[in-house]
C-alpha positions as CSV (number, residue, x, y, z in Angstrom):
1,M,-9.2,-11.6,29.2
2,K,-11.1,-8.4,30.7
3,R,-14.5,-8.0,29.9
4,C,-15.5,-4.1,29.6
5,K,-19.3,-3.7,30.6
6,T,-18.9,0.1,30.9
7,P,-16.3,3.1,29.6
8,A,-15.0,3.0,33.6
9,D,-13.9,-0.7,33.1
10,L,-11.8,0.2,29.8
11,K,-10.5,2.9,31.6
12,K,-9.1,1.2,34.5
13,W,-8.2,-1.6,31.9
14,S,-6.0,1.1,30.1
15,T,-4.7,2.6,33.3
16,G,-3.5,-0.7,34.5
17,L,-1.8,-1.2,31.2
18,D,-0.4,2.1,30.9
19,R,1.5,1.8,34.1
20,Q,2.8,-1.7,33.6
21,R,4.2,-0.3,29.9
22,K,5.8,2.5,31.7
23,K,7.9,-0.2,33.9
24,T,9.1,-1.8,31.1
25,K,12.7,-0.7,31.0
26,T,13.3,-2.3,26.9
27,R,10.8,-2.8,24.4
28,I,12.3,-4.9,21.6
29,L,10.1,-4.3,18.3
30,V,10.9,-6.8,15.4
31,C,9.2,-5.9,12.5
32,S,7.0,-9.0,11.3
33,G,5.5,-7.2,8.1
34,P,5.7,-9.7,4.9
35,G,8.8,-8.2,3.6
36,C,10.9,-8.5,6.8
37,L,9.2,-12.0,7.5
38,A,10.5,-12.9,3.9
39,R,14.0,-12.1,5.0
40,G,14.0,-14.0,8.1
41,S,12.6,-11.7,10.8
42,R,10.7,-14.6,12.4
43,K,14.1,-16.5,13.3
44,I,15.2,-13.1,14.6
45,A,12.6,-12.9,16.8
46,G,13.0,-16.5,17.8
47,A,16.9,-15.7,18.4
48,F,15.5,-13.0,20.6
49,Q,13.4,-15.0,22.8
50,K,16.0,-17.6,23.2
51,E,19.0,-15.1,24.1
52,L,16.6,-13.5,26.7
53,A,15.5,-16.5,28.3
54,A,19.0,-17.8,28.7
55,R,20.3,-14.3,30.1
56,K,17.2,-14.5,32.2
57,L,16.0,-11.2,30.5
58,D,12.8,-12.4,29.5
59,S,10.1,-11.0,32.3
60,K,7.9,-8.6,30.7
61,V,8.4,-6.0,33.5
62,V,12.1,-5.8,32.4
63,H,12.4,-6.6,28.9
64,K,9.4,-7.2,26.2
65,L,9.8,-8.8,22.9
66,T,7.0,-7.8,20.6
67,E,6.6,-8.9,16.6
68,T,4.9,-5.7,15.0
69,G,3.4,-4.9,11.9
70,C,5.5,-3.3,9.0
71,H,7.5,-0.8,10.0
72,G,7.5,1.2,6.7
73,L,11.3,1.1,5.3
74,C,10.9,-2.5,3.8
75,Q,14.1,-2.5,1.6
76,Q,16.3,-2.4,5.1
77,G,14.7,-5.3,6.5
78,P,14.6,-7.2,8.9
79,L,14.1,-4.0,11.0
80,V,14.7,-4.2,14.8
81,T,13.7,-1.1,17.1
82,I,14.9,-0.6,20.6
83,M,12.7,1.2,22.8
84,P,12.2,3.8,24.3
85,E,15.2,5.2,22.6
86,H,14.0,4.5,19.3
87,I,17.1,3.2,18.3
88,F,17.0,1.6,14.9
89,Y,18.7,-1.5,13.5
90,V,18.5,-2.5,9.9
91,Q,19.2,-5.5,8.0
92,V,19.5,-7.7,11.1
93,K,20.6,-11.3,11.1
94,P,19.9,-14.1,13.8
95,K,23.8,-13.9,14.7
96,D,23.7,-10.1,15.3
97,V,21.1,-10.9,18.2
98,P,23.4,-11.7,21.1
99,E,25.5,-8.6,20.5
100,I,22.5,-6.6,20.3
101,I,21.6,-7.9,23.9
102,Q,25.0,-7.4,25.2
103,Q,25.9,-4.1,23.9
104,T,22.5,-2.2,23.6
105,I,20.0,-3.6,25.9
106,M,22.6,-4.3,28.6
107,K,25.2,-1.6,28.1
108,G,23.0,0.8,26.3
109,Q,25.7,1.2,23.7
110,V,24.9,1.6,20.0
111,I,26.2,-0.8,17.4
112,E,27.0,1.3,14.5
113,R,27.4,-1.0,11.9
114,L,23.8,-2.0,12.2
115,L,22.4,1.9,11.8
116,H,20.6,3.0,8.6
117,T,22.7,4.8,6.5
118,D,20.8,7.2,4.3
119,P,21.5,6.0,0.8
120,G,22.4,9.3,-0.9
121,K,23.6,11.7,2.1
122,K,25.7,8.8,3.6
123,E,24.7,9.9,7.1
124,K,24.2,7.1,9.6
125,F,20.9,7.5,12.0
126,Q,20.5,6.2,15.3
127,D,16.8,7.2,16.1
128,Y,14.7,6.1,13.2
129,R,12.6,9.4,13.7
130,K,15.4,11.8,12.5
131,I,15.8,9.5,9.1
132,P,14.2,11.6,6.4
133,F,12.1,8.6,5.2
134,Y,10.3,9.0,8.7
135,A,10.8,12.4,9.4
136,R,9.0,14.0,6.1
137,Q,5.7,11.8,7.1
138,V,2.8,12.3,9.2
139,R,1.4,9.0,10.3
140,V,-2.6,9.0,11.0
141,A,-3.4,5.6,9.4
142,L,-0.1,4.1,10.4
143,R,-0.1,5.6,13.6
144,N,0.3,2.2,15.5
145,V,1.6,-0.1,12.8
146,G,5.2,-1.1,13.5
147,L,4.8,-0.2,17.1
148,I,2.4,-2.4,18.7
149,D,2.0,-6.6,18.7
150,P,-1.3,-6.5,16.2
151,N,-2.4,-9.8,17.9
152,D,-2.5,-8.4,21.6
153,I,-5.5,-6.6,22.4
154,E,-4.1,-5.2,25.4
155,E,-1.6,-3.1,23.5
156,Y,-3.8,-1.4,21.4
157,I,-5.8,-0.7,24.7
158,A,-2.9,0.6,26.3
159,V,-2.3,3.3,23.4
160,G,-6.0,4.6,23.7
161,G,-7.7,1.8,21.8
162,Y,-11.4,1.7,22.1
163,Q,-11.8,4.9,24.0
164,A,-13.3,6.7,20.9
165,L,-15.9,4.1,20.8
166,A,-16.6,4.6,24.5
167,K,-17.1,8.2,24.3
168,V,-19.4,7.7,21.1
169,L,-21.6,5.3,22.5
170,T,-21.9,6.7,26.0
171,G,-21.8,10.4,25.0
172,M,-22.7,11.2,21.5
173,K,-25.9,10.7,19.3
174,P,-25.5,9.3,15.9
175,E,-26.0,12.7,14.0
176,K,-23.3,14.1,16.1
177,V,-21.0,11.2,15.0
178,I,-21.8,12.0,11.6
179,D,-21.3,15.7,11.5
180,M,-17.6,15.1,13.5
181,V,-16.7,13.1,10.4
182,A,-18.1,15.9,8.1
183,R,-16.3,18.4,9.7
184,S,-12.9,16.5,9.6
185,G,-13.2,16.7,5.8
186,L,-12.6,12.8,5.7
187,R,-13.0,11.4,2.1
188,G,-12.7,7.9,1.1
189,K,-9.3,6.5,0.7
190,G,-9.9,3.7,-1.5
191,G,-9.5,5.9,-4.5
192,G,-13.1,7.3,-5.2
193,G,-12.6,10.1,-2.8
194,F,-16.3,10.4,-2.1
195,P,-17.3,12.3,1.3
196,T,-17.5,9.6,3.9
197,A,-20.3,11.6,6.3
198,K,-22.2,12.1,3.0
199,K,-22.2,8.6,2.2
200,W,-23.3,7.8,6.0
201,K,-26.0,10.0,6.1
202,S,-27.6,8.6,2.9
203,G,-27.3,5.2,4.1
204,R,-28.8,6.1,7.6
205,D,-31.8,8.0,5.8
206,A,-32.0,4.6,3.4
207,P,-34.9,2.7,4.0
208,G,-34.2,-1.3,4.3
209,E,-34.6,-3.7,7.3
210,Q,-30.7,-3.8,7.8
211,T,-28.2,-1.6,6.9
212,Y,-24.9,-3.0,6.3
213,I,-21.2,-2.0,7.2
214,I,-18.7,-3.3,5.0
215,C,-14.6,-2.4,5.0
216,N,-13.4,-3.1,1.8
217,G,-9.6,-4.7,2.2
218,D,-9.7,-6.3,-1.1
219,E,-6.2,-4.4,-2.2
220,G,-5.5,-5.6,-5.6
221,D,-3.4,-2.9,-7.0
222,P,0.4,-4.1,-8.1
223,G,2.9,-2.5,-6.3
224,A,0.2,-1.5,-3.2
225,F,0.1,-3.0,0.2
226,M,-1.2,0.0,2.7
227,D,-4.2,-1.7,3.4
228,R,-2.6,-4.8,3.8
229,A,-0.3,-3.2,6.2
230,I,-2.8,-1.7,8.5
231,M,-5.1,-5.1,9.0
232,E,-1.7,-7.0,9.6
233,G,-0.3,-4.3,11.7
234,D,-3.3,-2.3,13.5
235,P,-6.5,-4.5,13.0
236,H,-8.1,-3.3,16.0
237,S,-8.5,0.5,14.6
238,V,-10.3,-0.7,11.6
239,I,-12.7,-2.8,14.0
240,E,-13.4,0.2,16.3
241,G,-13.9,2.7,13.2
242,M,-16.2,0.3,11.7
243,I,-18.2,0.0,15.2
244,I,-18.5,3.8,15.4
245,G,-19.6,3.8,11.9
246,A,-22.3,1.4,12.5
247,Y,-23.6,3.2,15.5
248,A,-23.7,6.2,13.2
249,V,-25.7,4.5,10.4
250,G,-27.9,2.1,12.7
251,S,-26.2,-1.0,11.6
252,S,-26.0,-4.5,13.7
253,Q,-23.8,-6.4,10.9
254,G,-20.6,-5.8,9.5
255,Y,-18.4,-7.7,7.2
256,V,-14.4,-7.2,6.5
257,Y,-13.9,-8.4,2.8
258,V,-10.3,-9.5,2.4
259,R,-8.5,-11.7,-0.1
260,Q,-7.3,-15.0,0.7
261,E,-4.1,-14.0,-0.8
262,Y,-3.3,-11.9,2.2
263,P,-3.4,-14.8,4.8
264,L,-1.5,-12.8,7.2
265,A,-4.2,-10.0,7.1
266,V,-7.0,-12.6,7.3
267,K,-5.5,-14.5,10.5
268,N,-4.8,-10.9,12.1
269,M,-8.0,-9.7,11.5
270,Q,-10.1,-12.7,12.7
271,Q,-8.0,-12.9,16.0
272,A,-8.9,-9.1,16.4
273,I,-12.4,-9.7,15.9
274,N,-12.5,-12.9,18.3
275,D,-10.9,-10.9,21.0
276,A,-12.8,-7.4,20.5
277,R,-15.9,-9.6,20.9
278,K,-14.5,-11.3,24.1
279,A,-13.4,-8.0,25.6
280,G,-17.0,-6.5,25.1
281,F,-16.4,-4.3,22.2
282,L,-18.6,-6.5,19.8
283,G,-21.8,-8.7,20.2
284,D,-24.8,-7.5,22.5
285,R,-25.3,-4.4,24.4
286,I,-21.7,-2.9,24.1
287,F,-20.6,-0.7,26.9
288,G,-23.9,-1.5,28.5
289,T,-25.8,0.6,25.9
290,P,-28.8,-1.2,23.8
291,F,-26.3,-1.0,20.4
292,C,-25.4,-4.3,19.0
293,F,-22.9,-5.0,16.4
294,D,-20.9,-7.9,15.2
295,I,-18.0,-8.4,12.2
296,R,-17.4,-11.1,10.3
297,V,-14.7,-12.0,7.8
298,S,-15.6,-12.7,4.2
299,R,-12.8,-14.3,2.2
300,G,-12.2,-13.1,-1.7
301,G,-10.5,-15.2,-4.1
302,G,-8.2,-12.4,-5.2
303,A,-10.3,-11.1,-8.5
304,F,-9.3,-7.5,-9.0
305,V,-12.7,-6.7,-10.1
306,C,-14.0,-7.4,-6.8
307,G,-12.6,-4.2,-5.3
308,E,-15.3,-2.6,-7.0
309,S,-18.3,-1.9,-4.7
310,S,-21.0,-3.9,-6.3
311,A,-18.9,-6.7,-7.5
312,L,-17.3,-7.0,-3.7
313,M,-20.9,-7.1,-2.5
314,R,-22.0,-9.9,-4.8
315,S,-18.8,-12.1,-3.8
316,V,-20.0,-11.6,-0.3
317,E,-23.2,-13.0,-0.8
318,G,-21.7,-15.8,-2.4
319,N,-22.0,-14.9,-5.9
320,V,-19.9,-14.4,-8.9
321,G,-18.2,-11.1,-8.2
322,E,-19.9,-9.3,-10.9
323,P,-20.6,-5.3,-10.9
324,R,-24.1,-4.1,-11.7
325,A,-25.2,-1.0,-13.2
326,K,-24.4,2.3,-11.2
327,Y,-27.5,4.0,-11.2
328,V,-28.1,1.4,-8.4
329,H,-26.5,3.0,-5.6
330,S,-25.4,0.6,-2.6
331,V,-26.0,3.1,0.2
332,K,-29.9,2.4,-0.6
333,R,-29.5,-1.3,-2.2
334,G,-26.3,-2.8,-1.7
335,L,-25.4,-6.3,0.1
336,F,-28.5,-8.4,0.1
337,D,-30.4,-5.2,-1.5
338,Q,-30.2,-3.6,1.9
339,P,-28.8,-0.2,2.5
340,T,-25.0,-0.7,2.8
341,I,-22.0,1.4,3.8
342,L,-18.7,0.3,2.2
343,N,-15.4,2.2,2.9
344,N,-12.0,1.2,2.6
345,V,-9.3,0.0,5.5
346,E,-7.7,3.3,5.7
347,T,-11.0,5.4,5.8
348,W,-12.4,3.0,8.9
349,N,-8.9,3.4,10.5
350,N,-9.3,7.2,10.4
351,V,-12.6,7.3,12.2
352,P,-11.3,6.4,15.7
353,Y,-8.6,9.2,15.2
354,I,-11.2,11.8,14.2
355,V,-13.3,10.7,17.5
356,S,-10.2,11.0,19.8
357,E,-8.3,14.0,18.5
358,G,-11.2,16.0,17.6
359,P,-12.0,16.5,13.5
360,E,-10.4,19.9,13.5
361,R,-7.1,18.0,14.0
362,L,-7.6,15.8,10.7
363,A,-9.2,19.3,9.0
364,S,-6.0,21.1,9.4
365,M,-4.0,18.9,7.4
366,G,-3.8,18.4,3.7
367,T,-5.4,20.9,1.1
368,K,-8.5,22.8,1.1
369,K,-10.6,19.9,-0.9
370,S,-8.6,16.8,0.2
371,K,-8.1,17.1,3.9
372,G,-5.8,14.7,6.1
373,T,-3.3,12.7,5.2
374,K,-2.7,9.5,2.4
375,A,-0.8,6.1,3.0
376,F,1.5,5.1,0.1
377,C,3.3,2.3,-0.9
378,L,6.4,4.1,-2.6
379,V,8.4,1.5,-4.8
380,G,10.1,1.1,-8.0
381,K,13.4,3.0,-9.1
382,V,13.5,5.0,-6.0
383,R,16.2,4.5,-3.3
384,N,14.0,4.4,-0.1
385,T,11.1,2.0,-1.0
386,G,8.2,0.8,1.6
387,L,5.2,2.0,3.4
388,I,4.9,5.9,3.9
389,E,2.0,8.5,5.0
390,I,2.2,12.0,3.9
391,P,-0.1,15.3,4.3
392,M,-2.6,15.7,1.2
393,G,-1.0,18.3,-0.9
394,T,2.8,17.0,-0.4
395,T,4.6,17.4,-3.9
396,L,5.9,14.5,-5.8
397,R,9.2,16.0,-5.4
398,E,9.3,15.9,-1.8
399,I,7.9,12.6,-1.7
400,I,10.5,11.1,-4.4
401,Y,13.5,13.1,-3.5
402,E,13.1,13.7,0.1
403,I,11.2,10.4,1.6
404,G,12.4,8.4,-1.0
405,D,15.9,10.0,-1.4
406,G,15.8,10.1,-5.2
407,I,16.5,7.8,-8.0
408,I,18.7,4.8,-7.9
409,R,22.2,5.8,-9.3
410,D,21.2,9.3,-9.9
411,R,19.6,8.4,-13.1
412,P,17.3,10.9,-14.5
413,F,13.5,10.7,-13.0
414,K,10.8,9.9,-16.1
415,G,7.8,9.3,-14.3
416,V,5.6,8.2,-11.5
417,Q,2.7,5.7,-11.9
418,T,-0.2,6.3,-9.5
419,G,-3.6,5.2,-8.8
420,G,-3.1,1.3,-9.6
421,P,-3.6,-0.2,-12.8
422,S,-6.3,2.1,-13.8
423,G,-4.4,4.8,-12.8
424,G,-1.8,7.0,-15.0
425,V,1.8,7.9,-15.4
426,V,2.5,11.7,-14.2
427,P,5.8,12.8,-16.0
428,N,8.8,14.8,-14.8
429,S,7.6,18.1,-16.0
430,L,5.0,17.6,-13.2
431,L,7.2,16.8,-10.6
432,D,6.2,19.7,-8.6
433,L,2.5,18.2,-8.7
434,P,0.4,18.1,-5.1
435,V,-0.6,14.8,-4.5
436,D,-4.3,15.1,-3.8
437,F,-7.5,14.1,-5.4
438,E,-8.0,16.9,-7.7
439,A,-4.6,17.6,-8.8
440,L,-4.0,14.1,-9.6
441,T,-7.4,13.6,-11.7
442,R,-6.2,17.1,-13.6
443,A,-3.1,15.2,-14.6
444,G,-4.7,12.3,-16.0
445,S,-4.0,9.9,-13.4
446,M,-5.7,9.3,-10.2
447,M,-5.2,8.7,-6.3
448,G,-6.4,5.2,-6.3
449,S,-5.6,3.1,-3.2
450,G,-2.1,4.6,-3.0
451,G,0.4,2.6,-5.2
452,M,3.3,4.9,-6.4
453,I,5.7,3.5,-8.6
454,V,8.5,5.4,-9.7
455,M,10.3,4.9,-13.1
456,D,13.6,6.2,-14.5
457,D,14.7,7.1,-17.8
458,R,15.4,3.1,-18.6
459,T,11.7,2.6,-18.2
460,C,9.8,2.1,-21.4
461,M,6.4,3.9,-21.4
462,V,4.9,1.7,-24.2
463,D,5.7,-1.4,-22.1
464,V,4.4,0.2,-19.1
465,A,1.2,0.6,-20.9
466,K,1.1,-2.8,-22.5
467,Y,1.9,-4.5,-18.9
468,F,-1.0,-2.5,-17.1
469,L,-3.5,-3.2,-20.3
470,H,-2.6,-7.1,-20.1
471,F,-3.1,-7.1,-16.4
472,L,-6.7,-5.3,-16.7
473,M,-7.6,-7.7,-19.5
474,E,-6.9,-10.8,-17.5
475,E,-9.0,-9.2,-14.3
476,S,-12.0,-8.1,-16.7
477,C,-15.1,-10.2,-15.3
478,G,-16.2,-10.2,-19.0
479,K,-19.8,-9.1,-18.2
480,C,-19.9,-6.4,-20.7
481,V,-18.4,-6.3,-24.2
482,P,-16.7,-3.1,-24.3
483,C,-14.2,-4.1,-21.6
484,R,-14.1,-7.9,-22.3
485,E,-13.4,-7.6,-26.2
486,G,-12.2,-3.7,-26.2
487,L,-9.3,-4.4,-23.7
488,K,-8.2,-7.4,-25.6
489,Q,-8.1,-5.4,-28.9
490,L,-6.5,-2.5,-27.2
491,H,-3.8,-4.7,-26.0
492,N,-3.1,-6.3,-29.2
493,I,-2.5,-2.7,-30.5
494,V,0.1,-1.8,-28.0
495,D,1.7,-5.3,-28.0
496,G,2.2,-4.7,-31.8
497,I,3.9,-1.3,-31.0
498,T,6.4,-3.1,-28.9
499,R,7.2,-5.8,-31.2
500,G,7.7,-3.6,-34.3
501,N,4.7,-4.7,-35.9
502,A,2.6,-1.3,-35.9
503,G,1.4,1.0,-38.4
504,N,0.3,4.7,-39.3
505,G,-2.8,5.2,-37.6
506,D,-2.5,2.8,-34.8
507,L,-2.2,5.8,-32.4
508,E,-5.5,7.3,-33.5
509,K,-7.2,3.6,-33.2
510,I,-5.7,3.8,-29.3
511,E,-7.7,6.8,-28.7
512,N,-10.7,6.0,-30.5
513,L,-11.3,2.7,-29.2
514,S,-10.2,3.6,-25.5
515,R,-13.0,6.2,-25.6
516,S,-15.1,3.6,-26.4
517,I,-14.4,1.4,-23.6
518,M,-14.7,4.1,-21.3
519,E,-18.1,5.4,-22.3
520,G,-19.7,1.8,-22.9
521,S,-17.9,-0.1,-19.9
522,L,-20.4,-1.0,-16.8
523,C,-18.0,-0.4,-14.0
524,A,-14.7,1.4,-13.3
525,L,-12.6,-1.3,-14.1
526,G,-13.4,-0.8,-17.9
527,K,-14.2,3.0,-17.6
528,S,-10.7,3.7,-16.3
529,A,-8.8,0.8,-18.1
530,P,-7.4,3.0,-20.7
531,N,-5.8,5.3,-18.3
532,P,-2.4,4.1,-18.7
533,V,-2.1,4.0,-22.2
534,L,-4.0,7.6,-22.9
535,S,-1.6,9.1,-20.0
536,T,1.5,7.7,-21.5
537,L,0.3,8.7,-25.0
538,Q,-0.4,12.2,-23.6
539,Y,2.9,12.7,-22.1
540,F,5.1,10.4,-24.1
541,R,3.8,10.4,-27.3
542,P,7.1,11.0,-29.1
543,E,8.3,7.6,-27.8
544,Y,5.5,5.9,-29.2
545,E,6.2,7.4,-32.7
546,T,9.8,6.2,-32.4
547,H,8.5,2.6,-31.9
548,I,6.3,2.9,-34.5
549,E,8.4,4.9,-37.2
550,K,11.8,3.7,-36.3
551,K,11.3,0.5,-34.8
552,K,13.4,1.6,-31.8
553,C,12.8,1.5,-28.1
554,P,14.3,4.5,-26.8
555,A,14.4,2.9,-23.2
556,G,15.9,-0.3,-24.4
557,V,13.1,-2.7,-23.2
558,C,11.2,-4.0,-25.9
559,K,13.2,-7.0,-27.0
560,A,12.3,-6.9,-30.5
561,L,13.5,-3.6,-31.1
562,I,16.8,-3.4,-29.6
563,T,20.3,-5.1,-29.9
564,Y,23.1,-5.2,-27.4
565,L,26.5,-4.1,-28.7
566,I,29.8,-4.2,-26.6
567,N,31.8,-0.9,-27.0
568,D,35.2,0.0,-26.4
569,K,35.3,0.3,-22.6
570,C,35.2,-3.2,-22.4
571,T,38.2,-4.2,-20.2
572,G,37.6,-8.2,-20.7
573,C,36.3,-8.4,-17.4
574,T,34.1,-11.4,-18.5
575,L,31.2,-10.5,-16.0
576,C,28.8,-10.2,-18.9
577,V,30.3,-14.3,-20.3
578,K,29.5,-15.4,-17.0
579,A,26.2,-13.7,-16.7
580,C,25.1,-14.9,-20.3
581,A,23.0,-17.9,-20.3
582,F,23.0,-18.8,-23.9
583,D,26.8,-18.6,-24.5
584,A,26.4,-15.4,-26.9
585,I,29.2,-13.5,-25.6
586,V,32.7,-14.3,-26.8
587,G,36.2,-13.1,-25.9
588,K,39.3,-13.8,-24.1
589,K,40.0,-12.2,-20.8
590,K,41.2,-8.7,-20.8
591,K,40.2,-8.4,-24.2
592,M,37.4,-6.7,-25.8
593,H,34.2,-9.2,-26.1
594,K,32.0,-9.3,-28.9
595,I,27.8,-10.3,-28.6
596,L,27.0,-13.0,-31.3
597,E,23.4,-11.6,-32.3
598,D,22.0,-14.7,-33.9
599,K,22.4,-16.6,-30.2
600,C,21.5,-13.2,-28.1
601,T,18.0,-13.5,-26.5
602,R,18.3,-9.7,-25.3
603,C,17.7,-10.9,-21.9
604,G,19.7,-7.9,-20.2
605,A,21.9,-10.0,-18.0
606,C,24.9,-8.4,-19.6
607,F,23.9,-4.9,-19.3
608,A,23.1,-5.5,-15.7
609,V,26.1,-6.9,-14.6
610,C,28.5,-4.4,-17.0
611,K,30.5,-2.1,-14.4
612,F,32.1,-0.1,-17.2
613,D,29.1,1.1,-19.2
614,A,30.5,-1.2,-22.0
615,I,27.2,-2.7,-23.0
616,E,25.1,-0.3,-25.1
617,I,21.6,-0.7,-26.4
618,D,21.1,0.3,-30.2
């Protein structure tokens, strides 16, 4: 591996790689994000390697096979992209590989059956950039994810990697770097939305023997995997951002905190750090300047509370991950009681982009107060699920109905949960709400790290609140009483509502207890934990009241409050009989069936398989 001692060395290396890249006739990109890996993308990559070698087409100058990070359209994986034509194949199987090589790579012909078909419009797309899912996006944080090999530093350098670092270290003063970040309007993408430049300046001005840089990769929200995708698919962008930040604040040591439950992210980040060190981008006298900086990977055990800044820092120190009082600011007394700058993966990833493209470019996107873009994980009852990135201010309607292509089976949209377990549910009436820090907060939710769970009319909001309360109750560190005991009591009340054991006054108890938990808790986990129940209570109060007063679940989810019935639409197809594991359905073929209530466990298997809407929920 080459070692860059000067910006000229990097420029020469980059130019040579770019020239080599242009000579490559065809690049085959196989998505190796977790979703595609789970569906066998590694076998597909192996099949390509074997077939290319057999046909003597495996020269890097002619055809190059690249295993990338997550391409985004997860539900259609495994994904294969043929460059430079941007031909996009979905749901690829190893048996399809010879045909792809024979027809597409050797003859230039497109295989129609492997193209993506837009679920709602029934239109096939050859170029993935024209698929509405991608066409509506603006990719900054995800600019390289799915397009380069995360374990090959030369691929990052070929697309301009570490050029921003060279520009900063050899031509800019630290104050100018902070000013550039300030003019871009960059705010923390981990959920808090605190102005990044303001944090950096406070850390730079704070007295201390050492200033530390930390990347928060402890992404623990259910349904969220943006930071994971960046660490797995474009780790060098995070490293470059951290080095630039370290120079700006005067740090010589950084940490990437990533949960052990993300083994691929741990592996790829460590590989990237090792390669960056060998190439001269980490260590002593970077680019021949006096600046020295290095990074270590610190692995967490997967505790959700360690996403909180002070708990995370205690974990890095080797202590139990518990938060401390918020009047102690980490920019003054953080890791090892020294000034510490903590930003999340996406925030660090944005920094090289700002330096390379200029702060005005990022500032031109988004809204007046929320600049730039935000990566989200769009999941739930939406046709197109996956990893997306949109300008701040994009409405929920655009995200769900244009990028996501609407609700599965055209069912009514009911709400979308944003901000993770501590966020809230935004209802159908606010479908035109712009997604930015301020608007989501006013709606009773939050930006959070970027999870976005879409729900249809068959989602019970009381059950949703119970799920997230249970998650937060389990993840509470237990240090303070309001969070430790309050969440248990709050969960018990909501659980009782779903079981038909609620009484008059329970909703008032929920509101009063929630206020006490929020006021008395030590850290953000407890202070925001009641949000799921409060937001659902705010927008879906009649649903709670129906559970309590009528002992019914309108969405047909809470088992204790529902009964399954078979109506006269039944054709006697016996699908429900085959699906029932408890012999609770009886009837002859082609005759109307019946559910035996004493045997029915309300598992919903019959409801899921019935093609004739013959199963009713009472």
